N, C-alpha and C positions, 0 to 999 in steps of 0.2 A: 477338771472338776475335783480330782483328788487334792490337788494343791490348794484350791480355795477352801475345801472342807477342813484341811489341816489348819489353815489360817484362821478360819472361824473358830475351830475348837480351841485354839490358843487364847481366844478372848474370854473363855470361861475358866472359872477357878477350879481347875483340875490338875492334880499332880501326876507325875510319871511320864513315861515315854509312850507316845501313841504308836501302837504296833499293828493295828488292823482297822479297817474301815469296811463296814458291811452296809449295803444299801437294802432298804425294805421297799418291796415293790407294792405291797398292799396298801389300801387307803385311797379314798376318792379325792382327798383335798390337799393335804400337805406332803412335802418331801421329807422323808425319814431316813436317818442313818444311825447305825450303832458303831460308836467309836470305843476301841479297847486300849486302855492304858496299862503299861506294866508298872506295877507298884511291888517290887520284889518282896516276897516270892509270889505275890498274887497279881491277877489281872483284874482291873476295875473296868466295868462296861458303863457307858453312858449313852443315852438317846439323845441325838441332835436332830432338831426339826427346823425346817424353814416354814414359817407361818404363811399361809397363802393370803396375802393382803389384798388380792382381788375379791376374795370371798369375805374375809374378816377385815373390814375397812379400818378398823381401829385396834391394831395389835397391842398397843400398851394397855388399853382397856381389858382385852382378853387376858393378858398376863396379870393384871391387877386382880381380876376375878380368880384366876387359878392360884395365884400366891395366897390369897385370903382363904380360899376353900382348902387348899392342901395343908396350910399351917393349922387351920381349925381342926381338920380331920386328925392330924398328927397329935394335936393336944388332947383329943378325945380317946385316942387309941394307944397312948403311952409309947413304949419303946419298940413297938411292933413297926419297924421302918418299912416293911413291905405292904403295909395295909393302906397306904396312899402314896401318890406320886410325890417325889421330892424334887423341887426346883433347885437346880444348881445355878448360883449367881454368876455373873460376869466378874472379872477381876476388879472392875470398879463398882461393884455392889448392886447392879441392876439385875432385873429378872429376865431380860432379853438383851440381844445385841443387834444393832442397826448397822448393816454393812454399807460400804461406799455406793452400792448399787440400789440402796433403798429396801433391801431385803431385811426381814425380821427374823432372828434366830433365837431358839431356846434350847435349854439343855435339861434333861431329867437323869436322875440315877436310874439305870437299867435294873429292873427287877428280875433276878435270876430265878431259875427253877420254877418257872410258871409260863403259861402260854395262853393265848386267846384261840378261840375256834370260830371259823367262818360260819359253819353250820354243823349242828349235832343233833342226834336223835336219842341222846342219853338223857332220861328224865332227871337224873340226879344233877347233871351239869346245868340243865334248864332251871332246876330249883336253885342251885348255887348262884347263878347269874341273877335271877329275880331277887333273891335274898340280898345279894350285894347292892343292887341298885336301891332296894328298899331301905337297907341300912344307911346307905349314902344319903338318901333324902332325910332320914331321921336324925343322923348326926349333924346335918347342916340346919336343922330347924332353929337352932339358937345361934346361928352365926351372928356375931356382934357387928356393929357398924351400919353404914348406910346400905340401901337396896343395891344389889349387884348391878353392874353395867349389863345392858342388853347388847350382847355382842353381834347378833343379827336380829334387828327389830322385825317383829311379826314372823318369826322363824316358823312357828306352828299355827299361824293364822291361815286356817284352811280356806275361808272365803277369798282371801287375798291371793292365795295360791291358784284358785280357780280363775280369778280375774286376770292373773298373769298368763294363764293358759289361754284364756279367751283373746288377750292381746296377741299372743304368739300365733294363734290360729288366724286372726285377721291379717296380721302382717305377713305371715308366711314367707319370711325372708329367704329361706332356702328351698322353697317349693316342695316341702316335705308333707304337708297336711293331707294331701290325697293318699299317701301311703299309710296314713295313721287314722283313717276315718272310724273304724270300729272302736279303737281306744279313745278317741275324742268323743264319740257318742256316749260310751260308757261313763267317762268322767263327768260329762255334763249332766247325765241322767241322775247323778247323785248330788246335784247341787244344793237341794233343800236341806240335806242334813249337815252341811258344811259348817254352819254357825252354831251348832248345838252347844258345844263345850264353851265357846266364848260367851254365849248368852248366859249360860248357867254361872259363869264367874262374874259376868257383868251384874248380875242380880244377886250376888252374894250367896249363891247356892252351893258353890265349890270354892275353896280358898286358893289364893296364889301361894305357891311354895318355891323353894329353891330346888331346881330340877336339873337333870343332866341334859335332856332334850335331844339326845342322840344315842338312845339306849339299844344299840345294835348288840347282839350276842357277843361279838368279837371285841367289844369294849370292856369286858370283864376278864381279868387274868385268873386262871384256874391253877392252883397249886399242883405241880407235877406229882408229888408224893401223896398228898391228903385227898386230892380232888375237890378241895374247898375253894369257893371264890374268895380271892384275897385282896383284890385291888380293882377299882373302877378306873379307867384311863380315858384318853381323848377327851379332855375337859374343855375344848374351845367354846362349847355351846352351853356350859353351865351358866345359868342366869335365872331370873324369876320366870316361873312357868306353872303348869299344872301337873299334878301327879298323874293325871290321865294321859298326858302326852308321853311320859316315860313308860307307863304300863302298856299303852297302845303300840309303841314302837317295839316293845318286848314281844308282844303277841305277833307282830309282823315278822320279827327275825328269829324267834325262838320256838315257834310252834310248827313251822314248815320245814321238814328235813332237807328240802332242796335248796340249791344256791339262789341268790337274789337275782341272778341273770340266767337262770335255767331256761333253755329254749324248748325243752319237752314239757308242755304245759300239763300233760297228764300226771306229772309228778308233783304238781302244786296243790297242796291241800292243807288245811289246818287240822292238826293232829290233836284230838281231845286229851289223850294221855299227857302229851306235852303241855297242853293248856292248863291241866290240873296241876302239874308240877310247878308251872309258872305261877299260878294263883297261890299255891301253898306257900312258896318261897317269898312272894311279895307281901302276902298277908301276915306271915309269921314275923317278918321284920318290921311291919308297920302296924301290927295289931295295937289297937287303942289310939292310934294316930289319925288314920283315915276317917273321914266323915262318912255317914250312911249314904249320902249322895254319890260321893266318890266311889264307894264300893258298888253302888248300883250301876254306874256307868263304866265299869271295867270292861266288860265284853264289847260294848259300843265303841269304846276308845280304840280297840284293835282294828275294827272295820275303818273307823275314820282315819286313823294315822296311816294305815296301809293304803287307803285311797289317796291321801294327801301325798305320800311319797311317790306313788304312781303318777300322780299329776305333775310332780316336780320332775321326774324322769321324762315324762312325755313333753313338758314345756322345754326342757333343755334339748331334747331331740329336735324339736321344731325350731329352736333358736340357733342350732348348729353346734350343739355339744360344748357349751361355753363354761358350764359349771362342774359337772361330774367328769372325772377322767374316764375315758373310753379306750377299749383295746381293739375295737373292730366297728364296722358299720353293719347294722344300725343298733348298736349296743344299748343306747338309752331307750329306744323303743322296745327292745327286747325286755329290758328291765321293767318297763311300764306294763307290759303284757303279764309278766310274772306277778306283779302287785295286784293288778285288777283281777287276775284269776283267783288269787288268794282272797281278795274281798268277797268274790262269789261263794267261795268255800266257807268263809266266816258267816256270811249271811245265811247259808243253808243249815248252819249249826247254831245259830244265835240263841234260840230258845233253850237248847241243851246247855250252852255256856252261861246264861243267865241263871238257870236252875243250880248248876254247880257252884257258881260264885255265892248265891244265897246260902247254900248248905255249908260251904267252907267258912264263910263269914259268921255263921251262927255257932259253929264249933268252938268250944273254949279250949 
């Protein structure tokens, strides 16, 4: 593996001697490495990733989106090179390399002195993450050119996610449905609410925007010194979408201090203090941009997207763990239980969430 990584690294326009390769274990989808090059007297670090083309069926379209978005963000934010990812081109000027085995590779400048957090209970970090995603959306509102590619069609189409679950239940190819009946019953009992956001968009009540679509807390880099959110990462799913998809996934990942795969379900709850910080950060970044209807549905979006991700974990479990990386059995079933428990916690606090959003939105 090391020799192949060295060979791939040489395809990109990076100078200096490669002195170290580090493997990143986190992440559900892509394989990630940090390559360190000696440029005397300094070491320059670069992030090398193999794009999972089983998930992202059209890697060139993914990279076209990422290049357009990052170049536009840099044009908005001047000389602040850490405020957005920087794509390193290949030696022949492309934004990805296709190797002899059919694998697609990309390289970014590694952003130093910043880190992401898997889960945190620090309200200020939650505020920073939400503000970063809100700013990301706002800066991309005037992206020139054609509509971005849909890198995964129907990515946040909750009704279709439930249809996929129903097909997985019916086929039960790995005889796992019997072990997941409480989770299956919970998911299907929420079927009526699945199409809410899609219908609002269809009827012109909420607008399509350029959105990140995978706004996990750990997809924002927090500066080590200032504690400020400086850069949104993991841009594979940047494409046309709804602001409520992004906010909903933030509720899912930023308001529960426990890990996404926590097995002690007593630790799973939506924390109102963190939700307030989340709302403040998002609304501060997007004040004057979001419509009244988008603001109204912010709390609902948290419930919907948490349900949707739980459905995806459950479907993958039934299908034999073919999408999300797992570290144990039954990892994806455990993940779905965590999500559904969080849905229950959100539902129990939904009135308070709605009241808080109305208050914050009215504050000038």
